[in-house]
mmCIF file as gemmi writes it, N, C-alpha and C atoms, coordinates in Angstrom:
data_model
loop_
_atom_site.group_PDB
_atom_site.id
_atom_site.type_symbol
_atom_site.label_atom_id
_atom_site.label_alt_id
_atom_site.label_comp_id
_atom_site.label_asym_id
_atom_site.label_entity_id
_atom_site.label_seq_id
_atom_site.pdbx_PDB_ins_code
_atom_site.Cartn_x
_atom_site.Cartn_y
_atom_site.Cartn_z
_atom_site.occupancy
_atom_site.B_iso_or_equiv
_atom_site.pdbx_formal_charge
_atom_site.auth_seq_id
_atom_site.auth_asym_id
_atom_site.pdbx_PDB_model_num
ATOM 1 N N . MET Axp A 1 ? -65.099 -68.584 -27.82 1 0 ? 1 A 1
ATOM 2 C CA . MET Axp A 1 ? -65.725 -66.872 -28.921 1 0 ? 1 A 1
ATOM 3 C C . MET Axp A 1 ? -67.959 -67.552 -28.762 1 0 ? 1 A 1
ATOM 4 N N . ALA Axp A 2 ? -68.051 -67.332 -28.239 1 0 ? 2 A 1
ATOM 5 C CA . ALA Axp A 2 ? -69.673 -67.973 -27.564 1 0 ? 2 A 1
ATOM 6 C C . ALA Axp A 2 ? -69.652 -67.398 -26.015 1 0 ? 2 A 1
ATOM 7 N N . PHE Axp A 3 ? -68.338 -67.247 -25.755 1 0 ? 3 A 1
ATOM 8 C CA . PHE Axp A 3 ? -68.213 -66.385 -24.452 1 0 ? 3 A 1
ATOM 9 C C . PHE Axp A 3 ? -67.824 -65.319 -25.069 1 0 ? 3 A 1
ATOM 10 N N . VAL Axp A 4 ? -67.535 -63.781 -26.128 1 0 ? 4 A 1
ATOM 11 C CA . VAL Axp A 4 ? -67.334 -63.33 -26.238 1 0 ? 4 A 1
ATOM 12 C C . VAL Axp A 4 ? -69.006 -63.398 -27.127 1 0 ? 4 A 1
ATOM 13 N N . GLN Axp A 5 ? -69.373 -63.181 -27.421 1 0 ? 5 A 1
ATOM 14 C CA . GLN Axp A 5 ? -70.942 -63.259 -28.637 1 0 ? 5 A 1
ATOM 15 C C . GLN Axp A 5 ? -71.763 -62.884 -27.643 1 0 ? 5 A 1
ATOM 16 N N . ARG Axp A 6 ? -71.673 -63.957 -26.194 1 0 ? 6 A 1
ATOM 17 C CA . ARG Axp A 6 ? -72.346 -63.733 -25.192 1 0 ? 6 A 1
ATOM 18 C C . ARG Axp A 6 ? -72.721 -62.824 -24.753 1 0 ? 6 A 1
ATOM 19 N N . PHE Axp A 7 ? -71.459 -61.126 -24.523 1 0 ? 7 A 1
ATOM 20 C CA . PHE Axp A 7 ? -70.184 -60.393 -23.722 1 0 ? 7 A 1
ATOM 21 C C . PHE Axp A 7 ? -70.56 -59.417 -24.696 1 0 ? 7 A 1
ATOM 22 N N . VAL Axp A 8 ? -70.844 -59.83 -25.84 1 0 ? 8 A 1
ATOM 23 C CA . VAL Axp A 8 ? -71.268 -58.677 -26.763 1 0 ? 8 A 1
ATOM 24 C C . VAL Axp A 8 ? -72.054 -58.114 -27.503 1 0 ? 8 A 1
ATOM 25 N N . GLY Axp A 9 ? -73.241 -59.024 -27.109 1 0 ? 9 A 1
ATOM 26 C CA . GLY Axp A 9 ? -74.729 -59.316 -27.075 1 0 ? 9 A 1
ATOM 27 C C . GLY Axp A 9 ? -74.511 -60.22 -28.587 1 0 ? 9 A 1
ATOM 28 N N . ALA Axp A 10 ? -75.652 -59.531 -28.857 1 0 ? 10 A 1
ATOM 29 C CA . ALA Axp A 10 ? -76.595 -60.553 -29.394 1 0 ? 10 A 1
ATOM 30 C C . ALA Axp A 10 ? -76.26 -59.334 -30.632 1 0 ? 10 A 1
ATOM 31 N N . LYS Axp A 11 ? -76.748 -58.229 -30.716 1 0 ? 11 A 1
ATOM 32 C CA . LYS Axp A 11 ? -77.451 -57.592 -31.697 1 0 ? 11 A 1
ATOM 33 C C . LYS Axp A 11 ? -76.44 -56.749 -31.839 1 0 ? 11 A 1
ATOM 34 N N . ARG Axp A 12 ? -75.099 -56.937 -31.223 1 0 ? 12 A 1
ATOM 35 C CA . ARG Axp A 12 ? -73.838 -56.949 -32.584 1 0 ? 12 A 1
ATOM 36 C C . ARG Axp A 12 ? -73.328 -57.757 -33.005 1 0 ? 12 A 1
ATOM 37 N N . CYS Axp A 13 ? -73.116 -59.338 -32.514 1 0 ? 13 A 1
ATOM 38 C CA . CYS Axp A 13 ? -72.547 -60.174 -33.144 1 0 ? 13 A 1
ATOM 39 C C . CYS Axp A 13 ? -73.59 -61.089 -33.755 1 0 ? 13 A 1
ATOM 40 N N . GLY Axp A 14 ? -74.727 -61.237 -33.294 1 0 ? 14 A 1
ATOM 41 C CA . GLY Axp A 14 ? -75.589 -62.268 -33.411 1 0 ? 14 A 1
ATOM 42 C C . GLY Axp A 14 ? -75.679 -62.941 -32.919 1 0 ? 14 A 1
ATOM 43 N N . PRO Axp A 15 ? -76.226 -64.37 -32.712 1 0 ? 15 A 1
ATOM 44 C CA . PRO Axp A 15 ? -76.282 -65.645 -31.419 1 0 ? 15 A 1
ATOM 45 C C . PRO Axp A 15 ? -75.589 -66.144 -31.517 1 0 ? 15 A 1
ATOM 46 N N . ALA Axp A 16 ? -74.68 -66.646 -30.556 1 0 ? 16 A 1
ATOM 47 C CA . ALA Axp A 16 ? -73.844 -67.178 -29.893 1 0 ? 16 A 1
ATOM 48 C C . ALA Axp A 16 ? -74.271 -68.578 -29.928 1 0 ? 16 A 1
ATOM 49 N N . ASN Axp A 17 ? -72.946 -68.498 -31.348 1 0 ? 17 A 1
ATOM 50 C CA . ASN Axp A 17 ? -72.791 -69.848 -31.892 1 0 ? 17 A 1
ATOM 51 C C . ASN Axp A 17 ? -71.387 -70.543 -31.914 1 0 ? 17 A 1
ATOM 52 N N . GLY Axp A 18 ? -70.091 -69.663 -30.794 1 0 ? 18 A 1
ATOM 53 C CA . GLY Axp A 18 ? -69.39 -70.292 -31.113 1 0 ? 18 A 1
ATOM 54 C C . GLY Axp A 18 ? -68.142 -69.594 -32.519 1 0 ? 18 A 1
ATOM 55 N N . ALA Axp A 19 ? -68.822 -69.143 -33.76 1 0 ? 19 A 1
ATOM 56 C CA . ALA Axp A 19 ? -67.95 -69.522 -34.601 1 0 ? 19 A 1
ATOM 57 C C . ALA Axp A 19 ? -67.271 -67.405 -34.775 1 0 ? 19 A 1
ATOM 58 N N . PHE Axp A 20 ? -66.761 -67.398 -34.632 1 0 ? 20 A 1
ATOM 59 C CA . PHE Axp A 20 ? -65.854 -66.013 -35.327 1 0 ? 20 A 1
ATOM 60 C C . PHE Axp A 20 ? -65.913 -65.792 -36.574 1 0 ? 20 A 1
ATOM 61 N N . ASP Axp A 21 ? -67.371 -65.354 -36.917 1 0 ? 21 A 1
ATOM 62 C CA . ASP Axp A 21 ? -67.274 -64.795 -38.232 1 0 ? 21 A 1
ATOM 63 C C . ASP Axp A 21 ? -67.898 -63.945 -38.481 1 0 ? 21 A 1
ATOM 64 N N . ALA Axp A 22 ? -67.758 -62.615 -39.864 1 0 ? 22 A 1
ATOM 65 C CA . ALA Axp A 22 ? -68.273 -61.69 -39.561 1 0 ? 22 A 1
ATOM 66 C C . ALA Axp A 22 ? -68.731 -60.656 -38.953 1 0 ? 22 A 1
ATOM 67 N N . LYS Axp A 23 ? -70.04 -60.728 -38.425 1 0 ? 23 A 1
ATOM 68 C CA . LYS Axp A 23 ? -70.917 -60.599 -37.409 1 0 ? 23 A 1
ATOM 69 C C . LYS Axp A 23 ? -70.147 -60.084 -36.6 1 0 ? 23 A 1
ATOM 70 N N . THR Axp A 24 ? -69.666 -61.757 -35.779 1 0 ? 24 A 1
ATOM 71 C CA . THR Axp A 24 ? -68.778 -61.114 -34.365 1 0 ? 24 A 1
ATOM 72 C C . THR Axp A 24 ? -67.19 -60.817 -34.13 1 0 ? 24 A 1
ATOM 73 N N . GLU Axp A 25 ? -66.406 -60.645 -35.534 1 0 ? 25 A 1
ATOM 74 C CA . GLU Axp A 25 ? -65.983 -59.416 -35.51 1 0 ? 25 A 1
ATOM 75 C C . GLU Axp A 25 ? -66.251 -58.154 -35.672 1 0 ? 25 A 1
ATOM 76 N N . ALA Axp A 26 ? -67.168 -58.255 -36.326 1 0 ? 26 A 1
ATOM 77 C CA . ALA Axp A 26 ? -67.699 -56.518 -36.516 1 0 ? 26 A 1
ATOM 78 C C . ALA Axp A 26 ? -68.592 -56.142 -35.038 1 0 ? 26 A 1
ATOM 79 N N . GLY Axp A 27 ? -69.17 -57.476 -33.689 1 0 ? 27 A 1
ATOM 80 C CA . GLY Axp A 27 ? -69.06 -56.511 -33.3 1 0 ? 27 A 1
ATOM 81 C C . GLY Axp A 27 ? -67.787 -56.649 -32.468 1 0 ? 27 A 1
ATOM 82 N N . VAL Axp A 28 ? -67.033 -57.709 -32.822 1 0 ? 28 A 1
ATOM 83 C CA . VAL Axp A 28 ? -65.615 -56.464 -31.297 1 0 ? 28 A 1
ATOM 84 C C . VAL Axp A 28 ? -64.705 -55.457 -31.016 1 0 ? 28 A 1
ATOM 85 N N . ARG Axp A 29 ? -65.205 -55.254 -32.885 1 0 ? 29 A 1
ATOM 86 C CA . ARG Axp A 29 ? -64.369 -54.326 -33.62 1 0 ? 29 A 1
ATOM 87 C C . ARG Axp A 29 ? -64.992 -52.497 -32.722 1 0 ? 29 A 1
ATOM 88 N N . TRP Axp A 30 ? -66.419 -52.844 -32.328 1 0 ? 30 A 1
ATOM 89 C CA . TRP Axp A 30 ? -67.931 -52.165 -31.431 1 0 ? 30 A 1
ATOM 90 C C . TRP Axp A 30 ? -67.498 -51.955 -30.568 1 0 ? 30 A 1
ATOM 91 N N . TYR Axp A 31 ? -66.82 -52.926 -30.326 1 0 ? 31 A 1
ATOM 92 C CA . TYR Axp A 31 ? -67.173 -52.971 -28.492 1 0 ? 31 A 1
ATOM 93 C C . TYR Axp A 31 ? -65.081 -51.812 -28.76 1 0 ? 31 A 1
ATOM 94 N N . GLN Axp A 32 ? -64.365 -52.467 -29.19 1 0 ? 32 A 1
ATOM 95 C CA . GLN Axp A 32 ? -63.167 -51.841 -28.891 1 0 ? 32 A 1
ATOM 96 C C . GLN Axp A 32 ? -63.279 -50.612 -29.22 1 0 ? 32 A 1
ATOM 97 N N . GLY Axp A 33 ? -64.35 -50.697 -29.891 1 0 ? 33 A 1
ATOM 98 C CA . GLY Axp A 33 ? -63.56 -48.29 -30.346 1 0 ? 33 A 1
ATOM 99 C C . GLY Axp A 33 ? -64.944 -47.8 -29.389 1 0 ? 33 A 1
ATOM 100 N N . MET Axp A 34 ? -65.123 -48.852 -28.694 1 0 ? 34 A 1
ATOM 101 C CA . MET Axp A 34 ? -66.559 -47.797 -27.131 1 0 ? 34 A 1
ATOM 102 C C . MET Axp A 34 ? -65.452 -48.492 -26.297 1 0 ? 34 A 1
ATOM 103 N N . ARG Axp A 35 ? -64.616 -49.525 -26.539 1 0 ? 35 A 1
ATOM 104 C CA . ARG Axp A 35 ? -63.736 -49.649 -24.921 1 0 ? 35 A 1
ATOM 105 C C . ARG Axp A 35 ? -62.114 -47.967 -25.201 1 0 ? 35 A 1
ATOM 106 N N . GLY Axp A 36 ? -62.079 -48.367 -25.724 1 0 ? 36 A 1
ATOM 107 C CA . GLY Axp A 36 ? -60.684 -46.915 -26.147 1 0 ? 36 A 1
ATOM 108 C C . GLY Axp A 36 ? -59.869 -47.403 -27.059 1 0 ? 36 A 1
ATOM 109 N N . LEU Axp A 37 ? -60.387 -49.106 -26.938 1 0 ? 37 A 1
ATOM 110 C CA . LEU Axp A 37 ? -59.068 -49.749 -27.58 1 0 ? 37 A 1
ATOM 111 C C . LEU Axp A 37 ? -59.142 -49.811 -29.072 1 0 ? 37 A 1
ATOM 112 N N . THR Axp A 38 ? -57.389 -50.315 -28.751 1 0 ? 38 A 1
ATOM 113 C CA . THR Axp A 38 ? -57.376 -50.608 -31.114 1 0 ? 38 A 1
ATOM 114 C C . THR Axp A 38 ? -58.39 -51.314 -31.665 1 0 ? 38 A 1
ATOM 115 N N . VAL Axp A 39 ? -58.777 -51.024 -32.612 1 0 ? 39 A 1
ATOM 116 C CA . VAL Axp A 39 ? -60.1 -51.455 -32.742 1 0 ? 39 A 1
ATOM 117 C C . VAL Axp A 39 ? -59.273 -52.073 -34.501 1 0 ? 39 A 1
ATOM 118 N N . ASP Axp A 40 ? -59.864 -53.712 -34.002 1 0 ? 40 A 1
ATOM 119 C CA . ASP Axp A 40 ? -58.216 -54.452 -34.608 1 0 ? 40 A 1
ATOM 120 C C . ASP Axp A 40 ? -59.425 -55.9 -35.671 1 0 ? 40 A 1
ATOM 121 N N . GLY Axp A 41 ? -60.677 -55.839 -34.055 1 0 ? 41 A 1
ATOM 122 C CA . GLY Axp A 41 ? -60.801 -57.308 -33.992 1 0 ? 41 A 1
ATOM 123 C C . GLY Axp A 41 ? -60.614 -58.127 -33.914 1 0 ? 41 A 1
ATOM 124 N N . VAL Axp A 42 ? -59.3 -57.895 -33.303 1 0 ? 42 A 1
ATOM 125 C CA . VAL Axp A 42 ? -58.972 -59.439 -32.814 1 0 ? 42 A 1
ATOM 126 C C . VAL Axp A 42 ? -58.673 -59.219 -31.111 1 0 ? 42 A 1
ATOM 127 N N . VAL Axp A 43 ? -60.014 -60.245 -30.629 1 0 ? 43 A 1
ATOM 128 C CA . VAL Axp A 43 ? -59.867 -60.499 -29.194 1 0 ? 43 A 1
ATOM 129 C C . VAL Axp A 43 ? -58.528 -60.555 -28.816 1 0 ? 43 A 1
ATOM 130 N N . GLY Axp A 44 ? -57.733 -60.019 -28.863 1 0 ? 44 A 1
ATOM 131 C CA . GLY Axp A 44 ? -56.241 -60.252 -27.92 1 0 ? 44 A 1
ATOM 132 C C . GLY Axp A 44 ? -56.257 -59.585 -25.699 1 0 ? 44 A 1
ATOM 133 N N . PRO Axp A 45 ? -55.368 -59.807 -25.749 1 0 ? 45 A 1
ATOM 134 C CA . PRO Axp A 45 ? -55.156 -59.78 -23.899 1 0 ? 45 A 1
ATOM 135 C C . PRO Axp A 45 ? -55.861 -57.89 -23.926 1 0 ? 45 A 1
ATOM 136 N N . ALA Axp A 46 ? -55.499 -56.922 -24.421 1 0 ? 46 A 1
ATOM 137 C CA . ALA Axp A 46 ? -56.415 -56.136 -24.433 1 0 ? 46 A 1
ATOM 138 C C . ALA Axp A 46 ? -57.632 -56.325 -24.492 1 0 ? 46 A 1
ATOM 139 N N . THR Axp A 47 ? -58.127 -56.724 -25.651 1 0 ? 47 A 1
ATOM 140 C CA . THR Axp A 47 ? -59.282 -56.215 -25.085 1 0 ? 47 A 1
ATOM 141 C C . THR Axp A 47 ? -59.997 -57.688 -23.618 1 0 ? 47 A 1
ATOM 142 N N . TRP Axp A 48 ? -59.718 -58.583 -24.385 1 0 ? 48 A 1
ATOM 143 C CA . TRP Axp A 48 ? -59.802 -59.995 -22.434 1 0 ? 48 A 1
ATOM 144 C C . TRP Axp A 48 ? -60.059 -59.374 -21.433 1 0 ? 48 A 1
ATOM 145 N N . ALA Axp A 49 ? -59.308 -58.62 -21.652 1 0 ? 49 A 1
ATOM 146 C CA . ALA Axp A 49 ? -58.226 -57.978 -20.231 1 0 ? 49 A 1
ATOM 147 C C . ALA Axp A 49 ? -59.674 -56.705 -19.886 1 0 ? 49 A 1
ATOM 148 N N . ALA Axp A 50 ? -60.122 -55.697 -20.949 1 0 ? 50 A 1
ATOM 149 C CA . ALA Axp A 50 ? -61.127 -54.704 -21.338 1 0 ? 50 A 1
ATOM 150 C C . ALA Axp A 50 ? -62.324 -55.56 -20.393 1 0 ? 50 A 1
ATOM 151 N N . MET Axp A 51 ? -62.732 -56.998 -21.069 1 0 ? 51 A 1
ATOM 152 C CA . MET Axp A 51 ? -64.037 -57.846 -21.085 1 0 ? 51 A 1
ATOM 153 C C . MET Axp A 51 ? -63.836 -58.326 -19.44 1 0 ? 51 A 1
ATOM 154 N N . GLY Axp A 52 ? -62.744 -58.095 -18.331 1 0 ? 52 A 1
ATOM 155 C CA . GLY Axp A 52 ? -62.514 -58.381 -17.158 1 0 ? 52 A 1
ATOM 156 C C . GLY Axp A 52 ? -62.238 -59.981 -17.269 1 0 ? 52 A 1
ATOM 157 N N . VAL Axp A 53 ? -61.471 -60.973 -17.806 1 0 ? 53 A 1
ATOM 158 C CA . VAL Axp A 53 ? -60.817 -61.514 -18.63 1 0 ? 53 A 1
ATOM 159 C C . VAL Axp A 53 ? -59.602 -61.594 -18.121 1 0 ? 53 A 1
ATOM 160 N N . ARG Axp A 54 ? -59.547 -62.745 -16.777 1 0 ? 54 A 1
ATOM 161 C CA . ARG Axp A 54 ? -57.803 -62.836 -16.748 1 0 ? 54 A 1
ATOM 162 C C . ARG Axp A 54 ? -56.872 -63.897 -17.605 1 0 ? 54 A 1
ATOM 163 N N . VAL Axp A 55 ? -56.005 -63.354 -18.604 1 0 ? 55 A 1
ATOM 164 C CA . VAL Axp A 55 ? -55.402 -63.95 -19.42 1 0 ? 55 A 1
ATOM 165 C C . VAL Axp A 55 ? -53.738 -64.705 -19.417 1 0 ? 55 A 1
ATOM 166 N N . GLY Axp A 56 ? -53.003 -65.968 -18.569 1 0 ? 56 A 1
ATOM 167 C CA . GLY Axp A 56 ? -51.856 -65.492 -18.827 1 0 ? 56 A 1
ATOM 168 C C . GLY Axp A 56 ? -51.513 -67.792 -18.189 1 0 ? 56 A 1
ATOM 169 N N . SER Axp A 57 ? -51.465 -67.406 -17.699 1 0 ? 57 A 1
ATOM 170 C CA . SER Axp A 57 ? -50.042 -68.962 -17.431 1 0 ? 57 A 1
ATOM 171 C C . SER Axp A 57 ? -50.456 -70.063 -15.813 1 0 ? 57 A 1
């Protein structure tokens, strides 16, 4: 989760500590809304893809 925290930014997620806490979830929700994604606070395939991260086997 430290990657997500750094990607979204300390302003939205707080310092990158690797914990998926309430502040990180709020930052993810903000990012999802900004990118036109479903706002659910879950870093799933669509959110990873929007971040430019390829998820797969």
